[in-house]
BAVEXTI-119848 format. One record per residue (C-alpha): residue number from 0; chain; x, y, z. Coordinates in steps of 0.25 Angstrom, whole numbers, padded with zeros to 4 digits. Layout:
<pts>
+-----+----+-------+-------+-------+
:   i : ch :  east : north :    up :
+-----+----+-------+-------+-------+
: NUM :  A :     X :     Y :     Z :
...
+-----+----+-------+-------+-------+
</pts>
This chain:
<pts>
+-----+----+-------+-------+-------+
:   i : ch :  east : north :    up :
+-----+----+-------+-------+-------+
:   0 :  A : -0061 :  0065 :  0118 :
:   1 :  A : -0061 :  0049 :  0108 :
:   2 :  A : -0048 :  0046 :  0100 :
:   3 :  A : -0054 :  0051 :  0087 :
:   4 :  A : -0055 :  0064 :  0089 :
:   5 :  A : -0040 :  0064 :  0091 :
:   6 :  A : -0037 :  0066 :  0077 :
:   7 :  A : -0038 :  0075 :  0066 :
:   8 :  A : -0047 :  0073 :  0053 :
:   9 :  A : -0041 :  0061 :  0045 :
:  10 :  A : -0036 :  0066 :  0032 :
:  11 :  A : -0035 :  0062 :  0018 :
:  12 :  A : -0019 :  0060 :  0012 :
:  13 :  A : -0015 :  0061 : -0002 :
:  14 :  A : -0004 :  0059 : -0007 :
:  15 :  A : -0002 :  0064 : -0022 :
:  16 :  A :  0008 :  0060 : -0032 :
:  17 :  A :  0018 :  0061 : -0022 :
:  18 :  A :  0033 :  0057 : -0026 :
:  19 :  A :  0045 :  0058 : -0021 :
:  20 :  A :  0062 :  0056 : -0023 :
:  21 :  A :  0072 :  0054 : -0015 :
:  22 :  A :  0084 :  0055 : -0025 :
:  23 :  A :  0083 :  0045 : -0036 :
:  24 :  A :  0074 :  0037 : -0027 :
:  25 :  A :  0058 :  0037 : -0028 :
:  26 :  A :  0052 :  0037 : -0016 :
:  27 :  A :  0038 :  0039 : -0020 :
:  28 :  A :  0033 :  0039 : -0033 :
:  29 :  A :  0020 :  0048 : -0035 :
:  30 :  A :  0011 :  0042 : -0027 :
:  31 :  A : -0004 :  0045 : -0023 :
:  32 :  A : -0009 :  0041 : -0011 :
:  33 :  A : -0023 :  0045 : -0003 :
:  34 :  A : -0024 :  0041 :  0010 :
:  35 :  A : -0040 :  0042 :  0016 :
:  36 :  A : -0043 :  0048 :  0028 :
:  37 :  A : -0042 :  0041 :  0040 :
:  38 :  A : -0036 :  0028 :  0035 :
:  39 :  A : -0022 :  0022 :  0037 :
:  40 :  A : -0013 :  0020 :  0024 :
:  41 :  A :  0001 :  0011 :  0026 :
:  42 :  A :  0012 :  0015 :  0015 :
:  43 :  A :  0018 :  0000 :  0015 :
:  44 :  A :  0030 : -0004 :  0008 :
:  45 :  A :  0045 : -0007 :  0009 :
:  46 :  A :  0056 :  0002 :  0014 :
:  47 :  A :  0058 :  0014 :  0002 :
:  48 :  A :  0046 :  0011 : -0006 :
:  49 :  A :  0041 :  0025 : -0001 :
:  50 :  A :  0031 :  0025 :  0012 :
:  51 :  A :  0041 :  0032 :  0021 :
:  52 :  A :  0042 :  0045 :  0009 :
:  53 :  A :  0027 :  0044 :  0008 :
:  54 :  A :  0025 :  0047 :  0022 :
:  55 :  A :  0035 :  0058 :  0024 :
:  56 :  A :  0028 :  0066 :  0010 :
:  57 :  A :  0016 :  0064 :  0018 :
:  58 :  A :  0022 :  0069 :  0029 :
:  59 :  A :  0028 :  0081 :  0023 :
:  60 :  A :  0043 :  0074 :  0028 :
:  61 :  A :  0047 :  0073 :  0013 :
:  62 :  A :  0042 :  0083 :  0001 :
:  63 :  A :  0037 :  0074 : -0012 :
:  64 :  A :  0043 :  0078 : -0024 :
:  65 :  A :  0029 :  0078 : -0030 :
:  66 :  A :  0014 :  0077 : -0027 :
:  67 :  A :  0003 :  0081 : -0015 :
:  68 :  A :  0002 :  0077 : -0001 :
:  69 :  A : -0013 :  0080 :  0003 :
:  70 :  A : -0018 :  0078 :  0018 :
:  71 :  A : -0033 :  0081 :  0017 :
:  72 :  A : -0035 :  0093 :  0007 :
:  73 :  A : -0020 :  0099 :  0011 :
:  74 :  A : -0008 :  0097 :  0002 :
:  75 :  A :  0001 :  0096 :  0014 :
:  76 :  A :  0014 :  0096 :  0002 :
:  77 :  A :  0020 :  0109 :  0010 :
:  78 :  A :  0016 :  0107 :  0024 :
:  79 :  A :  0027 :  0103 :  0034 :
:  80 :  A :  0025 :  0089 :  0042 :
:  81 :  A :  0018 :  0098 :  0055 :
:  82 :  A :  0009 :  0102 :  0045 :
:  83 :  A :  0003 :  0091 :  0039 :
:  84 :  A : -0007 :  0085 :  0049 :
:  85 :  A :  0001 :  0073 :  0052 :
:  86 :  A :  0004 :  0063 :  0063 :
:  87 :  A :  0017 :  0054 :  0063 :
:  88 :  A :  0022 :  0043 :  0068 :
:  89 :  A :  0035 :  0036 :  0065 :
:  90 :  A :  0040 :  0021 :  0069 :
:  91 :  A :  0051 :  0028 :  0079 :
:  92 :  A :  0039 :  0035 :  0085 :
:  93 :  A :  0047 :  0047 :  0088 :
:  94 :  A :  0044 :  0051 :  0103 :
:  95 :  A :  0048 :  0062 :  0109 :
:  96 :  A :  0058 :  0055 :  0119 :
:  97 :  A :  0058 :  0064 :  0131 :
:  98 :  A :  0042 :  0067 :  0129 :
:  99 :  A :  0030 :  0059 :  0136 :
: 100 :  A :  0019 :  0053 :  0129 :
: 101 :  A :  0010 :  0063 :  0131 :
: 102 :  A :  0021 :  0073 :  0126 :
: 103 :  A :  0025 :  0065 :  0115 :
: 104 :  A :  0009 :  0064 :  0110 :
: 105 :  A :  0009 :  0080 :  0112 :
: 106 :  A :  0017 :  0082 :  0106 :
: 107 :  A :  0012 :  0089 :  0094 :
: 108 :  A :  0001 :  0094 :  0100 :
: 109 :  A :  0010 :  0103 :  0108 :
: 110 :  A :  0017 :  0109 :  0094 :
: 111 :  A :  0003 :  0111 :  0089 :
: 112 :  A :  0001 :  0117 :  0101 :
: 113 :  A : -0013 :  0111 :  0106 :
: 114 :  A : -0016 :  0115 :  0120 :
: 115 :  A : -0014 :  0107 :  0133 :
: 116 :  A : -0027 :  0101 :  0135 :
: 117 :  A : -0028 :  0096 :  0122 :
: 118 :  A : -0014 :  0090 :  0121 :
: 119 :  A : -0019 :  0084 :  0133 :
: 120 :  A : -0032 :  0077 :  0127 :
: 121 :  A : -0025 :  0073 :  0115 :
: 122 :  A : -0013 :  0066 :  0119 :
: 123 :  A : -0023 :  0059 :  0130 :
: 124 :  A : -0033 :  0054 :  0117 :
: 125 :  A : -0020 :  0049 :  0108 :
: 126 :  A : -0014 :  0041 :  0121 :
: 127 :  A : -0028 :  0034 :  0123 :
: 128 :  A : -0029 :  0033 :  0106 :
: 129 :  A : -0016 :  0023 :  0108 :
: 130 :  A : -0018 :  0018 :  0120 :
: 131 :  A : -0008 :  0025 :  0128 :
: 132 :  A : -0017 :  0032 :  0141 :
: 133 :  A : -0008 :  0038 :  0152 :
: 134 :  A :  0006 :  0037 :  0143 :
: 135 :  A :  0007 :  0053 :  0142 :
: 136 :  A :  0018 :  0055 :  0155 :
: 137 :  A :  0027 :  0042 :  0149 :
: 138 :  A :  0040 :  0044 :  0138 :
: 139 :  A :  0042 :  0036 :  0125 :
: 140 :  A :  0052 :  0028 :  0132 :
: 141 :  A :  0042 :  0021 :  0140 :
: 142 :  A :  0032 :  0016 :  0130 :
: 143 :  A :  0035 :  0004 :  0120 :
: 144 :  A :  0037 :  0006 :  0107 :
: 145 :  A :  0021 :  0003 :  0105 :
: 146 :  A :  0017 :  0013 :  0115 :
: 147 :  A :  0028 :  0021 :  0107 :
: 148 :  A :  0020 :  0020 :  0096 :
: 149 :  A :  0006 :  0024 :  0101 :
: 150 :  A :  0013 :  0037 :  0106 :
: 151 :  A :  0019 :  0041 :  0094 :
: 152 :  A :  0005 :  0038 :  0087 :
: 153 :  A : -0002 :  0047 :  0096 :
: 154 :  A :  0009 :  0056 :  0095 :
: 155 :  A :  0005 :  0057 :  0081 :
: 156 :  A : -0010 :  0057 :  0082 :
: 157 :  A : -0012 :  0068 :  0091 :
: 158 :  A : -0013 :  0080 :  0083 :
: 159 :  A : -0024 :  0074 :  0076 :
: 160 :  A : -0015 :  0072 :  0062 :
: 161 :  A : -0024 :  0070 :  0049 :
: 162 :  A : -0014 :  0061 :  0044 :
: 163 :  A : -0005 :  0051 :  0053 :
: 164 :  A :  0007 :  0045 :  0046 :
: 165 :  A :  0014 :  0032 :  0053 :
: 166 :  A :  0028 :  0029 :  0048 :
: 167 :  A :  0031 :  0016 :  0051 :
: 168 :  A :  0025 :  0017 :  0063 :
: 169 :  A :  0025 :  0003 :  0072 :
: 170 :  A :  0039 : -0001 :  0064 :
: 171 :  A :  0046 : -0001 :  0078 :
: 172 :  A :  0039 : -0011 :  0086 :
: 173 :  A :  0038 : -0025 :  0088 :
: 174 :  A :  0029 : -0034 :  0078 :
: 175 :  A :  0020 : -0036 :  0090 :
: 176 :  A :  0019 : -0021 :  0095 :
: 177 :  A :  0019 : -0017 :  0081 :
: 178 :  A :  0004 : -0026 :  0077 :
: 179 :  A : -0001 : -0021 :  0089 :
: 180 :  A :  0002 : -0008 :  0086 :
: 181 :  A : -0005 : -0009 :  0071 :
: 182 :  A : -0017 : -0011 :  0080 :
: 183 :  A : -0017 :  0002 :  0087 :
: 184 :  A : -0011 :  0010 :  0077 :
: 185 :  A : -0023 :  0006 :  0068 :
: 186 :  A : -0032 :  0008 :  0079 :
: 187 :  A : -0027 :  0022 :  0084 :
: 188 :  A : -0028 :  0024 :  0066 :
: 189 :  A : -0042 :  0021 :  0066 :
: 190 :  A : -0045 :  0026 :  0079 :
: 191 :  A : -0042 :  0040 :  0074 :
: 192 :  A : -0045 :  0039 :  0059 :
: 193 :  A : -0031 :  0046 :  0055 :
: 194 :  A : -0027 :  0045 :  0041 :
: 195 :  A : -0014 :  0036 :  0043 :
: 196 :  A :  0000 :  0034 :  0033 :
: 197 :  A :  0007 :  0023 :  0038 :
: 198 :  A :  0023 :  0019 :  0032 :
: 199 :  A :  0025 :  0005 :  0034 :
: 200 :  A :  0033 : -0006 :  0027 :
: 201 :  A :  0024 : -0018 :  0037 :
: 202 :  A :  0014 : -0023 :  0028 :
: 203 :  A :  0009 : -0030 :  0040 :
: 204 :  A :  0006 : -0018 :  0045 :
: 205 :  A :  0000 : -0009 :  0033 :
: 206 :  A : -0010 : -0020 :  0032 :
: 207 :  A : -0013 : -0020 :  0046 :
: 208 :  A : -0014 : -0003 :  0049 :
: 209 :  A : -0019 :  0002 :  0036 :
: 210 :  A : -0031 :  0005 :  0029 :
: 211 :  A : -0023 :  0009 :  0015 :
: 212 :  A : -0011 :  0003 :  0011 :
: 213 :  A : -0002 :  0007 :  0000 :
: 214 :  A :  0009 : -0001 : -0004 :
: 215 :  A :  0023 :  0006 : -0009 :
: 216 :  A :  0034 :  0003 : -0016 :
: 217 :  A :  0045 :  0010 : -0023 :
: 218 :  A :  0039 :  0023 : -0022 :
: 219 :  A :  0026 :  0018 : -0027 :
: 220 :  A :  0012 :  0016 : -0019 :
: 221 :  A :  0009 :  0002 : -0025 :
: 222 :  A : -0005 :  0000 : -0021 :
: 223 :  A : -0013 :  0005 : -0011 :
: 224 :  A : -0026 : -0001 : -0004 :
: 225 :  A : -0031 : -0008 :  0009 :
: 226 :  A : -0023 : -0018 :  0015 :
: 227 :  A : -0032 : -0029 :  0011 :
: 228 :  A : -0030 : -0025 : -0005 :
: 229 :  A : -0017 : -0021 : -0005 :
: 230 :  A : -0013 : -0037 :  0001 :
: 231 :  A : -0024 : -0042 : -0006 :
: 232 :  A : -0023 : -0035 : -0018 :
: 233 :  A : -0008 : -0030 : -0021 :
: 234 :  A : -0006 : -0027 : -0032 :
: 235 :  A :  0008 : -0028 : -0037 :
: 236 :  A :  0019 : -0040 : -0033 :
: 237 :  A :  0026 : -0029 : -0022 :
: 238 :  A :  0013 : -0026 : -0015 :
: 239 :  A :  0008 : -0040 : -0014 :
: 240 :  A :  0023 : -0046 : -0010 :
: 241 :  A :  0026 : -0033 :  0000 :
: 242 :  A :  0011 : -0035 :  0008 :
: 243 :  A :  0015 : -0050 :  0012 :
: 244 :  A :  0018 : -0062 :  0007 :
: 245 :  A :  0013 : -0064 : -0009 :
: 246 :  A :  0015 : -0078 : -0018 :
: 247 :  A :  0016 : -0073 : -0033 :
: 248 :  A :  0012 : -0081 : -0045 :
: 249 :  A :  0016 : -0077 : -0059 :
: 250 :  A :  0012 : -0080 : -0072 :
: 251 :  A :  0004 : -0077 : -0084 :
: 252 :  A : -0010 : -0072 : -0082 :
: 253 :  A : -0022 : -0073 : -0089 :
: 254 :  A : -0036 : -0071 : -0087 :
: 255 :  A : -0046 : -0078 : -0085 :
: 256 :  A : -0058 : -0071 : -0084 :
: 257 :  A : -0070 : -0063 : -0073 :
: 258 :  A : -0057 : -0056 : -0064 :
: 259 :  A : -0049 : -0070 : -0064 :
: 260 :  A : -0035 : -0072 : -0071 :
: 261 :  A : -0025 : -0084 : -0071 :
: 262 :  A : -0011 : -0084 : -0069 :
: 263 :  A : -0004 : -0096 : -0074 :
: 264 :  A :  0010 : -0097 : -0066 :
: 265 :  A :  0019 : -0107 : -0071 :
: 266 :  A :  0027 : -0116 : -0061 :
: 267 :  A :  0038 : -0124 : -0065 :
: 268 :  A :  0029 : -0133 : -0076 :
: 269 :  A :  0016 : -0130 : -0068 :
: 270 :  A :  0007 : -0119 : -0072 :
: 271 :  A : -0003 : -0116 : -0063 :
: 272 :  A : -0016 : -0106 : -0065 :
: 273 :  A : -0018 : -0096 : -0052 :
: 274 :  A : -0031 : -0088 : -0056 :
: 275 :  A : -0030 : -0073 : -0049 :
: 276 :  A : -0042 : -0061 : -0049 :
: 277 :  A : -0040 : -0049 : -0054 :
: 278 :  A : -0051 : -0039 : -0056 :
: 279 :  A : -0043 : -0030 : -0067 :
: 280 :  A : -0041 : -0033 : -0079 :
: 281 :  A : -0026 : -0037 : -0080 :
: 282 :  A : -0016 : -0042 : -0093 :
: 283 :  A : -0013 : -0056 : -0094 :
: 284 :  A :  0000 : -0062 : -0094 :
: 285 :  A :  0012 : -0062 : -0083 :
: 286 :  A :  0005 : -0061 : -0069 :
: 287 :  A :  0009 : -0062 : -0055 :
: 288 :  A : -0003 : -0065 : -0043 :
: 289 :  A :  0001 : -0064 : -0030 :
: 290 :  A : -0005 : -0073 : -0018 :
: 291 :  A : -0005 : -0072 : -0004 :
: 292 :  A :  0002 : -0082 :  0005 :
: 293 :  A : -0013 : -0083 :  0013 :
: 294 :  A : -0021 : -0086 :  0002 :
: 295 :  A : -0015 : -0099 : -0001 :
: 296 :  A : -0020 : -0111 :  0004 :
: 297 :  A : -0011 : -0124 :  0005 :
: 298 :  A : -0019 : -0138 :  0003 :
: 299 :  A : -0011 : -0153 : -0001 :
: 300 :  A : -0023 : -0154 : -0012 :
: 301 :  A : -0025 : -0144 : -0023 :
: 302 :  A : -0038 : -0135 : -0024 :
: 303 :  A : -0048 : -0137 : -0032 :
: 304 :  A : -0051 : -0120 : -0033 :
: 305 :  A : -0042 : -0107 : -0032 :
: 306 :  A : -0026 : -0106 : -0037 :
: 307 :  A : -0018 : -0117 : -0033 :
: 308 :  A : -0002 : -0119 : -0036 :
: 309 :  A :  0004 : -0132 : -0030 :
: 310 :  A :  0019 : -0132 : -0021 :
: 311 :  A :  0026 : -0139 : -0010 :
: 312 :  A :  0027 : -0132 :  0005 :
: 313 :  A :  0042 : -0129 :  0003 :
: 314 :  A :  0040 : -0122 :  0018 :
: 315 :  A :  0031 : -0118 :  0032 :
: 316 :  A :  0031 : -0109 :  0043 :
: 317 :  A :  0019 : -0108 :  0054 :
: 318 :  A :  0017 : -0094 :  0056 :
: 319 :  A :  0007 : -0092 :  0069 :
: 320 :  A : -0005 : -0089 :  0060 :
: 321 :  A : -0002 : -0094 :  0048 :
: 322 :  A :  0008 : -0106 :  0042 :
: 323 :  A :  0015 : -0101 :  0028 :
: 324 :  A :  0020 : -0110 :  0019 :
: 325 :  A :  0031 : -0109 :  0006 :
: 326 :  A :  0026 : -0117 : -0005 :
: 327 :  A :  0035 : -0120 : -0016 :
: 328 :  A :  0028 : -0122 : -0031 :
: 329 :  A :  0037 : -0130 : -0041 :
: 330 :  A :  0042 : -0120 : -0050 :
: 331 :  A :  0039 : -0106 : -0042 :
: 332 :  A :  0052 : -0101 : -0038 :
: 333 :  A :  0046 : -0094 : -0025 :
: 334 :  A :  0037 : -0102 : -0016 :
: 335 :  A :  0022 : -0098 : -0012 :
: 336 :  A :  0018 : -0093 :  0003 :
: 337 :  A :  0006 : -0098 :  0010 :
: 338 :  A :  0000 : -0093 :  0022 :
: 339 :  A : -0009 : -0103 :  0028 :
: 340 :  A : -0016 : -0096 :  0040 :
: 341 :  A : -0014 : -0106 :  0054 :
: 342 :  A : -0030 : -0112 :  0057 :
: 343 :  A : -0027 : -0122 :  0068 :
: 344 :  A : -0018 : -0126 :  0079 :
: 345 :  A : -0018 : -0141 :  0075 :
: 346 :  A : -0021 : -0149 :  0061 :
: 347 :  A : -0018 : -0138 :  0053 :
: 348 :  A : -0013 : -0144 :  0039 :
: 349 :  A :  0001 : -0139 :  0039 :
: 350 :  A :  0010 : -0140 :  0026 :
: 351 :  A :  0024 : -0146 :  0026 :
: 352 :  A :  0036 : -0144 :  0017 :
: 353 :  A :  0037 : -0152 :  0006 :
: 354 :  A :  0021 : -0152 :  0005 :
: 355 :  A :  0014 : -0152 : -0006 :
: 356 :  A :  0002 : -0142 : -0007 :
: 357 :  A : -0008 : -0134 : -0015 :
: 358 :  A : -0008 : -0118 : -0013 :
: 359 :  A : -0021 : -0114 : -0017 :
: 360 :  A : -0029 : -0099 : -0017 :
: 361 :  A : -0040 : -0091 : -0023 :
: 362 :  A : -0040 : -0085 : -0036 :
: 363 :  A : -0043 : -0070 : -0027 :
: 364 :  A : -0033 : -0072 : -0019 :
: 365 :  A : -0022 : -0071 : -0031 :
: 366 :  A : -0017 : -0056 : -0035 :
: 367 :  A : -0013 : -0051 : -0048 :
: 368 :  A : -0002 : -0043 : -0046 :
: 369 :  A : -0003 : -0031 : -0058 :
: 370 :  A :  0013 : -0026 : -0055 :
: 371 :  A :  0020 : -0039 : -0063 :
+-----+----+-------+-------+-------+
</pts>
């Protein structure tokens, strides 16, 4: 029997008008969200943003003050957690230390009174899927952290849940193992096609694993989109800065025609006009654009096209795959950060502190933010 047969039908999950208060604290503010069947969606945000509360409401550990949780075509709001058809994996694995790997994985099946032959078959399938064949008789203390996490994942999937909930599942692993497990987790999820919701505060993890990313802050959903969309086209300053390093430029916005806008930025006595593309009809006046550090190029001579800002190198560090520069601009309070890909072992130009440079980027790499 193939691995793809070891999971139930993936179902759509919908949150409709969900809200939750704890005393005076608004943990979740009337949120709507749809997770399409078979997709992996991450809830991303800082501590206290509402992502864990959202997961606990889906799981049935918390009751919402308003709204509905719908899985497939069924409102599961009145059902206890064990009746919702969910699988869950936690950061601490929650394996039973006195049980073998095989017994841990089989636990949910035995609670559901599945026959012994079927239990053996499905446990074997799960061990193959998570690349741990032959580990049935080992105990959790005999496994590495990554192996324990795979067993926890197998245990949650063996019951063929319609939806899988992952609560910071890789948070206890070291960096290298966590990166390896990100690929493993994504492989397993794609193999089974299980509708999956991941809670994480790790931006890189969300971008790596997800089909869709939900960025949250202070109980609100700020933006939902593909990893590429939320990173490349953030709607707000918070999303732009939370998803990675971002350089912000403020100034007066004017329409230049054909979906192009010009931002007049004043640094000291100098005014620089920066161009940005934007499809929507936005108003003029004070505005802000964001530019990712890796979108900016450095040169000694001023380029004849694109957005150009003069500055001076204040700092430089080599980070293996790229050079990180801190550029001071006269009259600007914050430095501009520039990431330059390391392309050669020798002969590559490296700009030194104190050196005058020109920063340039294409107008299509500027993002107009809508919340200032």
